[in-house]
C-alpha positions as CSV (number, residue, x, y, z in Angstrom):
1,X,-0.3,-4.5,1.8
2,X,1.6,-6.7,-0.7
3,X,3.3,-9.8,0.6
4,X,6.8,-8.5,0.2
5,X,8.6,-5.5,-1.2
6,X,10.1,-5.9,-4.6
7,X,13.5,-4.7,-5.9
8,X,11.7,-2.5,-8.4
9,X,9.7,-0.8,-5.6
10,X,12.9,-0.2,-3.6
11,X,14.5,1.3,-6.7
12,X,11.4,3.5,-7.2
13,X,11.5,4.6,-3.5
14,X,15.3,5.4,-3.8
15,X,14.6,7.5,-6.9
16,X,11.9,9.4,-5.1
17,X,14.3,10.0,-2.2
18,X,17.1,11.1,-4.7
19,X,19.2,8.2,-3.5
20,X,21.6,6.4,-5.9
21,X,21.8,2.8,-4.8
22,X,24.1,0.1,-6.3
23,X,22.5,-3.2,-7.2
24,X,24.2,-4.7,-4.1
25,X,22.6,-2.1,-1.9
26,X,19.2,-2.6,-3.4
27,X,19.6,-6.3,-2.8
28,X,20.6,-5.7,0.8
29,X,18.0,-3.0,1.6
30,X,15.0,-4.7,0.0
31,X,14.4,-7.2,2.8
32,X,15.3,-4.7,5.5
33,X,12.8,-2.1,4.2
34,X,10.2,-4.9,3.8
35,X,10.7,-5.8,7.5
36,X,10.4,-2.2,8.6
37,X,7.2,-1.7,6.6
38,X,5.8,-5.0,7.9
39,X,6.5,-3.8,11.5
40,X,4.9,-0.4,10.8
41,X,1.8,-2.2,9.5
42,X,1.6,-4.3,12.7
43,X,1.9,-1.2,14.8
44,X,-0.9,0.5,12.9
45,X,-3.2,-2.4,13.9
46,X,-2.6,-1.9,17.7
47,X,-5.4,-0.3,19.6
48,X,-3.8,1.9,22.2
49,X,-7.1,2.2,24.2
50,X,-8.1,5.2,26.1
51,X,-9.1,8.5,24.4
52,X,-7.1,10.8,22.2
53,X,-5.8,12.8,25.1
54,X,-3.8,9.8,26.3
55,X,-1.7,10.1,23.2
56,X,-0.4,13.4,24.5
57,X,1.1,11.9,27.7
58,X,4.7,12.6,28.5
59,X,7.0,11.9,31.5
60,X,6.8,15.5,32.9
61,X,3.1,15.2,33.7
62,X,-0.3,14.1,32.5
63,X,-0.4,16.0,29.3
64,X,2.0,17.8,27.0
65,X,1.8,21.5,27.8
66,X,0.9,23.4,24.6
67,X,1.1,27.1,24.2
68,X,-1.8,29.1,22.9
69,X,-1.6,30.0,19.2
70,X,-1.6,33.7,19.2
71,X,-0.9,36.0,16.3
72,X,2.1,38.3,16.8
73,X,4.3,40.5,14.8
74,X,6.7,38.7,12.5
75,X,9.8,39.8,10.6
76,X,9.6,42.9,8.5
77,X,8.6,41.6,5.1
78,X,10.5,44.1,2.9
79,X,13.7,43.9,5.0
80,X,13.6,40.1,4.9
81,X,13.1,39.9,1.2
82,X,15.8,42.5,0.6
83,X,18.3,40.3,2.4
84,X,17.1,37.1,0.6
85,X,19.5,35.8,-2.0
86,X,16.7,35.7,-4.6
87,X,13.7,37.4,-3.0
88,X,11.3,39.9,-4.6
89,X,9.9,42.6,-2.3
90,X,7.8,44.6,-4.8
91,X,4.5,45.1,-3.0
92,X,3.0,46.5,-6.2
93,X,3.4,43.3,-8.0
94,X,1.0,40.4,-7.6
95,X,3.9,38.0,-7.6
96,X,6.1,40.0,-5.2
97,X,6.9,38.9,-1.7
98,X,8.4,35.5,-2.2
99,X,11.7,33.6,-1.9
100,X,12.9,31.6,-4.9
101,X,14.2,28.2,-3.8
102,X,15.9,25.4,-5.6
103,X,13.6,22.8,-7.2
104,X,13.3,19.7,-5.1
105,X,10.6,17.6,-6.8
106,X,10.6,16.7,-10.4
107,X,14.3,17.5,-10.9
């Protein structure tokens, strides 16, 4: 990990997160974000000991209860796509059965 985070790196992170920061905010957040990343790196070095099951502990008992992953009926595909704002429910088409969503990355 580099010694400290640079202003350019904070600006790049802000752009990836679609945040518009003023130069003053970049100045203020650079050391704060560097401290957070430093602390996360220190936490990553900690050996919690025990086995992997210990990581699932919670106050209600020895382990987190987990339900079985069982397949079950879902929503009716055609009805769901018919009600979608921009869905295609044509089963005959190879590209049917999807929702169109606004672009998030690369916009």
